[in-house]
C-alpha positions in Angstrom: 0.0 -0.1 -0.4 1.4 3.7 -1.6 1.2 6.4 1.3 1.4 9.9 0.9 5.2 10.0 2.0 5.9 7.7 -0.9 4.2 9.9 -3.3 5.2 13.1 -1.7 9.4 12.3 -1.7 8.4 9.7 -4.8 7.8 10.0 -8.7 6.6 13.2 -10.3 6.9 14.8 -7.2 11.0 14.8 -6.6 11.0 15.6 -10.1 10.1 19.0 -9.6 11.1 19.2 -5.4 14.9 18.6 -8.4 13.6 21.6 -10.6 12.5 24.1 -8.0 16.3 23.5 -6.6 17.7 24.8 -10.2 16.0 27.0 -10.2 16.8 29.0 -7.4 20.2 27.7 -7.4 20.4 29.0 -10.8 18.8 32.4 -9.7 20.6 33.5 -6.2 23.8 32.0 -7.4 24.8 32.8 -11.0 27.9 35.3 -10.8 26.0 37.8 -13.6 24.6 41.4 -13.1 22.0 41.8 -13.2 20.4 43.8 -15.1 18.4 47.7 -13.9 20.1 46.4 -10.3 22.4 49.6 -8.4 26.7 49.0 -8.1 28.7 50.3 -5.6 29.6 53.7 -7.0 33.5 53.7 -6.6 35.1 56.5 -3.9 37.2 59.3 -5.5 40.1 57.9 -3.0 39.7 54.7 -5.0 39.2 56.4 -9.0 43.0 57.6 -7.5 44.2 54.8 -6.1 43.4 52.9 -9.8 44.9 55.4 -11.7 48.4 55.6 -9.7 48.6 51.5 -9.4 47.6 52.6 -13.5 50.8 54.0 -13.8 48.8 57.2 -14.6 50.4 58.8 -12.0 53.4 60.2 -10.1 54.0 59.3 -6.2 54.0 63.5 -5.5 51.2 63.7 -7.5 48.7 61.1 -5.8 50.8 62.1 -2.5 49.3 65.5 -4.0 46.0 64.5 -5.0 45.8 61.3 -1.8 46.0 64.8 0.4 43.6 67.2 -0.9 40.8 64.6 -0.7 41.3 63.2 2.6 40.9 67.3 3.6 37.7 66.7 2.0 36.3 64.0 3.6 37.6 65.8 6.6 35.8 68.7 6.0 31.9 66.9 4.4 32.1 64.9 7.7 32.7 67.5 9.4 
């Protein structure tokens, strides 16, 4: 005699559980960008660091601009 539990976890219901698990995994764990999703913008200091790392700035230019950005950050936070 087949009980409800045997029917629920076997047969077509098992296939639907597997399909739902695959669908949920695909939705939540794929590394693709979602269209319309807001991305965190880089701060001016992060942009400056990337420019320096790319070799577009000398050490003097980097330090001068960094000092200016840090002063602006302190003034805006006060």
